[in-house]
C-alpha positions as CSV (number, residue, x, y, z in Angstrom):
1,M,6.0,5.5,26.8
2,L,6.5,4.4,23.0
3,S,10.1,4.2,22.8
4,G,9.9,2.1,26.6
5,L,8.0,-0.3,24.8
6,L,10.2,-0.9,21.9
7,R,13.3,-0.9,23.7
8,G,11.9,-3.6,26.3
9,T,12.8,-7.1,26.3
10,R,11.2,-10.8,25.3
11,D,9.1,-11.9,27.7
12,R,11.5,-14.5,29.4
13,R,9.0,-16.0,32.6
14,A,7.2,-18.6,29.4
15,G,10.8,-20.0,28.3
16,E,12.1,-20.6,31.6
17,Q,9.3,-22.5,32.9
18,G,8.4,-24.5,29.9
19,V,5.5,-22.9,28.1
20,R,2.4,-25.1,26.0
21,L,1.9,-24.7,22.3
22,G,-2.4,-25.2,21.8
23,L,-5.6,-23.4,22.1
24,R,-6.8,-24.9,25.4
25,A,-3.4,-23.8,26.8
26,N,-3.8,-20.0,26.3
27,L,-7.2,-19.4,25.6
28,G,-7.9,-16.8,27.6
29,Q,-4.9,-14.7,25.9
30,F,-6.0,-16.1,22.1
31,I,-9.6,-14.9,23.4
32,L,-8.3,-11.8,24.5
33,L,-6.2,-11.1,20.8
34,A,-9.8,-11.9,18.8
35,V,-11.2,-9.0,21.0
36,V,-8.3,-6.7,20.1
37,N,-8.5,-7.9,16.1
38,F,-12.2,-7.0,16.7
39,F,-11.2,-3.4,17.0
40,V,-9.1,-3.2,14.6
41,G,-11.9,-4.4,12.1
42,G,-13.7,-1.9,13.1
43,M,-11.3,0.7,12.3
44,V,-11.5,-0.2,9.3
45,G,-15.2,-0.8,9.2
46,T,-15.7,2.6,9.4
47,E,-15.4,3.1,5.8
48,R,-16.5,0.6,4.3
49,T,-20.6,2.5,3.1
50,V,-19.8,6.2,4.2
51,T,-16.3,6.9,2.8
52,P,-17.3,6.8,-0.8
53,L,-20.5,8.5,-0.4
54,V,-18.6,11.8,1.2
55,G,-16.4,11.7,-1.5
56,A,-18.8,11.3,-4.3
57,E,-22.2,13.9,-2.1
58,Q,-20.1,15.9,0.1
59,F,-16.5,16.6,-2.3
60,H,-18.4,15.9,-5.5
61,L,-15.9,14.0,-6.8
62,G,-15.5,11.0,-9.6
63,E,-14.8,7.4,-9.3
64,I,-11.2,7.9,-9.5
65,A,-10.7,10.3,-6.7
66,I,-12.6,8.9,-4.6
67,A,-10.8,5.7,-5.5
68,A,-7.6,8.0,-4.0
69,F,-8.4,6.9,-0.3
70,V,-8.2,3.3,-0.8
71,V,-5.1,3.3,-3.1
72,V,-3.3,5.0,-0.7
73,F,-4.9,2.7,2.4
74,G,-3.5,-0.1,0.3
75,L,-0.4,0.7,-0.1
76,T,0.3,1.9,3.1
77,K,-0.9,-0.7,4.9
78,A,0.7,-3.6,2.1
79,V,4.6,-1.7,3.1
80,T,3.7,-1.7,6.4
81,N,3.2,-5.7,6.6
82,A,6.4,-6.2,5.3
83,L,8.1,-4.2,7.5
84,G,6.1,-5.3,10.5
85,G,7.4,-8.8,9.6
86,A,11.1,-7.9,9.3
87,I,11.0,-5.5,12.6
88,T,9.8,-8.9,14.7
89,R,13.8,-9.0,15.3
90,Q,14.5,-6.0,16.9
91,H,10.9,-5.5,19.0
92,T,8.9,-7.2,20.4
93,R,5.2,-8.5,19.1
94,K,3.4,-6.0,22.0
95,A,5.6,-2.9,21.4
96,I,4.5,-3.5,17.5
97,L,1.3,-3.7,18.4
98,V,0.8,-1.0,21.0
99,S,2.1,1.4,17.9
100,G,0.0,0.7,15.9
101,W,-2.8,1.7,18.0
102,I,-0.7,5.1,19.2
103,I,-0.3,5.8,15.3
104,G,-5.0,5.1,15.0
105,L,-5.6,7.5,17.1
106,P,-5.8,10.3,15.0
107,V,-8.1,9.4,12.4
108,P,-11.5,9.0,13.2
109,F,-11.4,12.6,13.9
110,M,-9.9,13.7,10.8
111,L,-12.4,11.3,8.8
112,A,-15.8,13.3,10.8
113,W,-14.4,17.0,10.9
114,G,-11.2,16.9,7.8
115,P,-12.3,20.1,5.6
116,S,-11.1,18.4,2.5
117,W,-10.8,14.9,0.7
118,A,-6.7,15.5,1.6
119,W,-7.9,15.2,4.9
120,V,-9.8,11.9,4.2
121,I,-6.2,10.4,2.5
122,A,-3.9,11.7,5.1
123,A,-6.2,9.8,7.7
124,N,-5.7,7.1,5.2
125,V,-2.0,7.2,5.2
126,L,-2.7,6.7,9.5
127,L,-4.9,3.8,9.1
128,G,-2.8,1.6,6.5
129,V,-0.3,2.1,9.4
130,N,-2.7,1.2,12.1
131,Q,-3.8,-1.8,10.3
132,G,-0.6,-3.3,8.8
133,L,0.6,-3.3,12.6
134,T,-2.3,-4.5,14.5
135,W,-3.3,-7.2,12.4
136,S,0.3,-8.3,11.7
137,M,0.3,-9.3,15.3
138,T,-2.5,-10.4,16.3
139,V,-2.1,-13.2,13.6
140,N,1.1,-13.5,14.5
141,M,0.5,-13.8,18.3
142,K,-2.2,-16.3,17.8
143,I,0.0,-18.4,15.0
144,D,2.6,-19.0,18.5
145,L,0.1,-19.5,20.9
146,V,-1.6,-22.4,19.1
147,G,1.6,-23.8,16.8
148,P,1.8,-26.1,14.4
149,G,-1.9,-28.4,14.8
150,R,-4.4,-26.1,14.9
151,R,-3.5,-23.1,12.7
152,G,-6.0,-23.2,10.1
153,V,-8.8,-22.6,13.0
154,A,-6.5,-20.2,15.2
155,L,-6.3,-18.0,11.8
156,G,-9.8,-18.7,11.2
157,I,-10.7,-17.2,14.9
158,N,-8.4,-14.2,14.6
159,E,-9.6,-13.5,11.1
160,T,-13.1,-14.1,12.6
161,A,-13.0,-11.3,15.0
162,G,-11.7,-8.8,12.8
163,Y,-14.4,-8.9,9.9
164,L,-16.9,-9.5,12.2
165,G,-15.7,-6.0,13.6
166,V,-15.9,-4.8,9.7
167,A,-19.5,-5.8,9.6
168,V,-21.4,-4.9,12.7
169,T,-19.8,-1.1,12.3
170,A,-20.4,-1.3,8.2
171,L,-23.8,-1.7,8.9
172,A,-24.1,0.7,12.1
173,T,-22.9,3.3,10.3
174,G,-25.2,2.8,7.3
175,Y,-27.7,3.5,10.8
176,L,-25.7,6.5,12.1
177,A,-25.5,7.9,8.2
178,A,-29.3,7.6,7.1
179,G,-30.5,8.9,10.7
180,F,-27.3,11.6,11.4
181,G,-26.0,12.6,8.4
182,L,-22.4,10.6,6.5
183,R,-20.7,12.9,9.1
184,P,-19.2,13.3,11.8
185,A,-21.6,10.3,13.9
186,P,-20.6,7.7,11.3
187,E,-17.0,7.8,11.8
188,L,-16.6,8.8,15.7
189,L,-17.3,5.1,16.5
190,G,-13.7,4.3,15.5
191,A,-12.7,6.8,18.0
192,G,-14.0,4.2,20.9
193,Y,-12.4,1.1,19.3
194,A,-8.8,2.7,18.9
195,A,-9.6,4.1,22.8
196,A,-10.6,0.6,24.0
197,G,-7.8,-1.4,21.8
198,L,-5.1,0.9,22.9
199,A,-5.8,-0.1,26.4
200,L,-6.4,-3.7,26.3
201,S,-2.6,-3.9,24.0
202,V,-1.2,-2.0,26.8
203,L,-2.5,-3.7,30.1
204,A,-3.5,-6.9,29.7
205,V,-1.9,-8.6,26.2
206,R,1.6,-10.5,26.9
207,D,4.3,-11.1,24.2
208,T,4.6,-14.1,22.6
209,A,8.0,-14.6,21.3
210,A,9.1,-17.0,23.6
211,W,5.9,-19.6,22.3
212,A,7.5,-18.7,19.0
213,A,11.3,-19.5,19.7
214,A,9.9,-22.8,21.8
215,E,8.1,-23.6,18.6
216,A,11.1,-23.0,16.6
217,R,13.2,-25.9,19.1
218,Q,10.4,-28.5,17.7
219,H,10.8,-27.9,14.6
220,P,11.4,-31.3,12.3
221,R,14.1,-28.6,10.0
222,P,16.9,-26.8,11.5
223,A,16.3,-23.0,12.3
224,G,19.6,-21.9,10.5
225,P,21.2,-18.4,9.4
226,H,17.9,-16.1,9.1
227,P,17.5,-15.5,5.5
228,P,18.4,-12.1,4.3
229,F,15.0,-9.9,4.2
230,R,15.8,-9.9,0.2
231,E,15.9,-13.8,0.3
232,I,12.4,-14.3,1.7
233,F,10.4,-11.4,-0.7
234,L,12.2,-12.9,-3.7
235,R,10.7,-17.0,-1.8
236,V,7.5,-15.4,-0.8
237,S,7.4,-13.5,-4.5
238,W,7.6,-15.9,-7.1
239,A,10.6,-18.1,-6.4
240,D,8.8,-20.4,-4.7
241,R,5.9,-21.5,-7.1
242,T,3.7,-22.4,-3.8
243,L,3.9,-19.2,-2.1
244,A,3.8,-16.8,-5.0
245,A,0.3,-18.7,-6.3
246,V,-0.2,-18.0,-2.8
247,S,0.5,-14.4,-2.8
248,Q,-1.2,-14.1,-6.3
249,A,-4.0,-15.4,-4.7
250,G,-4.1,-13.1,-1.7
251,L,-3.7,-10.0,-3.9
252,V,-6.5,-10.7,-6.2
253,N,-8.7,-11.6,-3.3
254,N,-8.5,-8.0,-1.9
255,L,-8.6,-6.4,-5.5
256,N,-12.0,-7.7,-5.6
257,D,-12.3,-6.3,-2.3
258,G,-10.9,-2.8,-2.9
259,L,-12.6,-2.8,-6.0
260,V,-15.7,-3.4,-4.8
261,W,-15.5,-1.2,-1.9
262,V,-14.9,1.4,-4.0
263,V,-17.4,0.9,-6.6
264,L,-20.4,-0.8,-5.1
265,P,-21.6,2.1,-2.9
266,V,-22.0,4.6,-6.0
267,L,-23.4,2.1,-8.2
268,L,-26.3,0.4,-5.8
269,V,-27.1,4.3,-5.4
270,D,-27.5,4.9,-8.7
271,H,-29.4,2.2,-9.1
272,G,-31.9,3.6,-6.6
273,V,-30.4,1.7,-4.1
274,S,-30.5,3.9,-0.6
275,V,-27.9,4.3,1.7
276,T,-29.2,1.6,4.7
277,G,-29.7,-0.4,2.0
278,V,-26.2,-0.2,1.2
279,G,-24.8,-0.4,4.6
280,Y,-27.2,-3.8,4.7
281,I,-24.6,-5.3,1.8
282,K,-21.8,-3.7,2.0
283,A,-22.5,-5.7,6.1
284,L,-23.6,-8.9,4.7
285,Y,-19.7,-9.3,3.1
286,P,-17.8,-9.4,5.8
287,F,-20.3,-10.7,8.1
288,M,-20.6,-13.9,6.0
289,W,-16.4,-13.6,5.3
290,A,-16.2,-13.4,9.4
291,A,-18.5,-15.9,10.0
292,G,-17.4,-18.9,8.3
293,M,-13.5,-18.4,8.6
294,I,-13.7,-20.8,11.9
295,A,-15.8,-23.3,10.4
296,T,-13.3,-22.9,7.0
297,G,-10.3,-22.8,8.9
298,H,-11.1,-26.1,10.8
299,L,-11.6,-27.2,7.6
300,A,-8.5,-26.0,6.0
301,D,-6.7,-28.1,9.1
302,R,-8.6,-31.5,8.0
303,I,-8.7,-31.9,4.3
304,G,-6.0,-29.4,3.6
305,R,-5.0,-26.3,2.1
306,K,-5.4,-26.2,-1.6
307,P,-9.0,-27.6,-2.3
308,P,-10.5,-24.3,-0.4
309,I,-8.2,-21.1,-2.0
310,V,-8.9,-22.8,-5.0
311,A,-12.7,-23.0,-4.3
312,G,-13.0,-20.2,-2.6
313,M,-11.5,-17.7,-5.3
314,L,-13.8,-18.9,-7.7
315,I,-16.8,-18.8,-5.2
316,Q,-16.1,-14.9,-5.5
317,A,-15.5,-15.0,-9.0
318,A,-19.6,-16.1,-9.0
319,G,-20.9,-13.2,-6.6
320,L,-19.4,-10.3,-8.6
321,A,-20.6,-12.4,-11.5
322,V,-24.7,-12.1,-9.9
323,I,-24.1,-8.5,-9.5
324,T,-22.9,-7.9,-12.8
325,A,-25.8,-9.5,-14.4
326,G,-28.8,-8.2,-12.2
327,I,-28.0,-5.0,-11.2
328,S,-31.4,-4.4,-12.8
329,R,-32.7,-5.7,-9.4
330,A,-29.6,-3.6,-7.5
331,L,-30.8,-4.6,-3.8
332,A,-30.9,-8.2,-4.7
333,A,-28.4,-9.1,-7.0
334,G,-26.2,-6.8,-4.3
335,L,-27.2,-8.9,-1.3
336,T,-27.1,-12.5,-2.9
337,G,-23.9,-11.4,-4.8
338,A,-22.3,-10.0,-0.9
339,F,-23.7,-13.4,0.1
340,L,-21.1,-15.2,-2.5
341,L,-18.7,-12.8,-2.0
342,G,-18.2,-13.3,1.8
343,A,-18.6,-17.1,1.9
344,G,-15.4,-17.4,-0.8
345,T,-13.6,-15.2,1.1
346,S,-14.5,-17.2,4.1
347,L,-12.5,-20.3,2.2
348,V,-9.7,-18.5,1.4
349,Y,-8.4,-16.0,3.8
350,P,-7.5,-18.1,6.6
351,T,-6.0,-20.8,4.4
352,L,-3.6,-18.6,2.5
353,L,-2.4,-17.5,5.8
354,A,-1.7,-21.1,7.1
355,A,-0.1,-22.2,3.8
356,V,2.5,-19.8,4.6
357,S,2.8,-20.7,8.0
358,D,3.2,-24.0,7.2
359,A,5.6,-23.6,4.2
360,T,7.9,-21.2,6.3
361,H,10.1,-21.5,9.8
362,P,9.2,-20.1,12.8
363,G,13.0,-18.3,12.8
364,W,11.5,-16.4,10.2
365,R,7.3,-17.0,9.4
366,A,7.1,-13.1,10.2
367,A,8.8,-12.0,7.9
368,A,7.5,-14.3,5.6
369,L,4.0,-14.0,6.4
370,G,4.7,-9.9,6.1
371,I,5.5,-9.7,3.0
372,Y,2.9,-12.2,2.1
373,R,0.1,-9.6,3.2
374,F,2.4,-6.8,1.3
375,W,0.9,-8.7,-1.7
376,R,-2.5,-9.7,-0.1
377,D,-3.1,-5.9,0.7
378,A,-1.2,-4.3,-2.5
379,G,-4.4,-5.6,-3.7
380,Y,-6.7,-2.8,-2.7
381,A,-4.9,0.1,-4.5
382,I,-4.5,-2.0,-7.7
383,G,-8.2,-2.8,-7.4
384,A,-9.3,0.7,-6.6
385,L,-7.5,1.7,-9.4
386,I,-8.7,-0.8,-11.8
387,G,-12.4,0.3,-10.9
388,G,-11.8,3.5,-10.5
389,I,-10.0,4.0,-14.1
390,T,-12.5,1.3,-15.7
391,A,-15.1,3.3,-13.7
392,V,-14.1,6.0,-16.0
393,L,-13.3,4.4,-19.4
394,A,-16.5,2.1,-19.4
395,S,-19.2,2.3,-17.1
396,L,-19.4,0.9,-12.8
397,D,-20.9,-2.3,-14.1
398,A,-17.6,-3.2,-16.5
399,A,-15.7,-2.2,-13.6
400,I,-17.2,-5.7,-11.4
401,L,-17.1,-7.6,-14.4
402,V,-13.0,-6.9,-14.3
403,A,-13.6,-8.1,-11.5
404,T,-14.8,-11.2,-12.2
405,I,-12.9,-12.1,-14.7
406,L,-9.5,-11.8,-12.5
407,T,-11.6,-13.4,-9.9
408,A,-11.9,-17.0,-11.7
409,A,-8.1,-16.2,-13.5
410,S,-6.5,-16.4,-10.1
411,G,-8.5,-19.3,-8.6
412,L,-7.1,-21.4,-11.5
413,L,-3.7,-20.1,-11.7
414,A,-3.7,-21.5,-7.7
415,W,-5.0,-24.7,-8.9
416,A,-2.5,-25.0,-11.7
417,L,1.0,-23.7,-9.7
418,M,0.0,-24.7,-5.8
419,A,1.4,-27.7,-4.4
420,E,-0.3,-28.8,-0.8
421,T,1.6,-27.4,2.2
422,H,-0.6,-29.1,5.3
423,P,1.8,-31.7,6.9
424,R,-0.6,-34.1,7.0
425,P,-4.2,-32.7,6.0
426,H,-6.1,-36.2,7.1
427,A,-5.1,-36.7,10.1
428,R,-6.0,-35.1,13.0
429,Q,-3.6,-33.2,14.8
430,P,-3.6,-33.0,18.4
431,D,-4.5,-29.5,19.9
432,L,-2.5,-29.4,23.0
433,I,1.1,-29.4,22.3
434,K,3.8,-29.1,25.7
435,L,7.5,-27.7,25.2
436,T,9.7,-27.5,27.9
437,S,12.9,-24.6,27.8
438,E,16.3,-26.3,26.5
């Protein structure tokens, strides 16, 4: 079945009859993809509260060894993001989405019953591939459907769905761990997510390549020859100042997320917070992240991309500073810091994706988004390493302080280097564009 999907041809029906770009015109598929991305987020949410505690309490590991699962996850997801964007020239978006779900099926069982930490590491290799393929394709497919006018809103909804899945699952696993132990009950939520995501992707999701092709035909800049992957990589990474500024902001955003993922649960438990309390804090962060992104995506469509990016990074830095300064009141400081972290990230996350989409041609946009997401998700690995090493050499508190400084510096760097990418940041964009086939 998988090989057949990978050889599948693009969906021609929309191209033959004419396609309509816009949120309202494609609402059914758009909502379906949002539900799929909720399950994508739920898969990674199974690890947010419990897995660091499994490493510390069941396998008796130190911070650096615990950090290994996030390092492996981040590196695998980063590389898969880049490859997933590149292979959209050869395979349909739907085929890549389905492949990601199939690869993710064993993950919950490996986390629940793996007899050693090596099983957790191996599960995170598969989880990184799962996340890189499935989340990348929900991003690209929503961008394809809505066209240029409502890109911020589309990405806000997509990221809201995914991080709502993270938040709900982080809270649920905290409750399950308190009532039934750290394993296997919390991890098995992921089995339901994987089964549901795979079923919807196979049976109901439609491929969106025809929508991307329709937008490309109407793009003000001619497509020209498709740039080689190396040229796109260089452009997104450092040759283009704006894209480089966006990439570094994405990297640092996930750097502090990866550091907090590894360090914060252990830090809070060390300061007397219960596992249920850790679940509240670890759920509040992605919940605020998720709850704000529809509004912040709309805001980015109205005022432009640069102001939300700079403000969001500085607000995240403030949240980390609150955690560091108030750790003597660990639960209150954790909740306040999580609130600010989530609010700041909600400003940044969809807006960075929209900025990359603005600054690239539809013909090679998927590859450019994959490279941006490579750098962004490499931040998980870098943050986990910095957190683990700093905790060993100094303290857990010092690790949070390092993340605070790096996040503030990233916001200032984006302010200095980034140009506004939204073509009409102060004008109302149409919700619906009708494009007919040539």
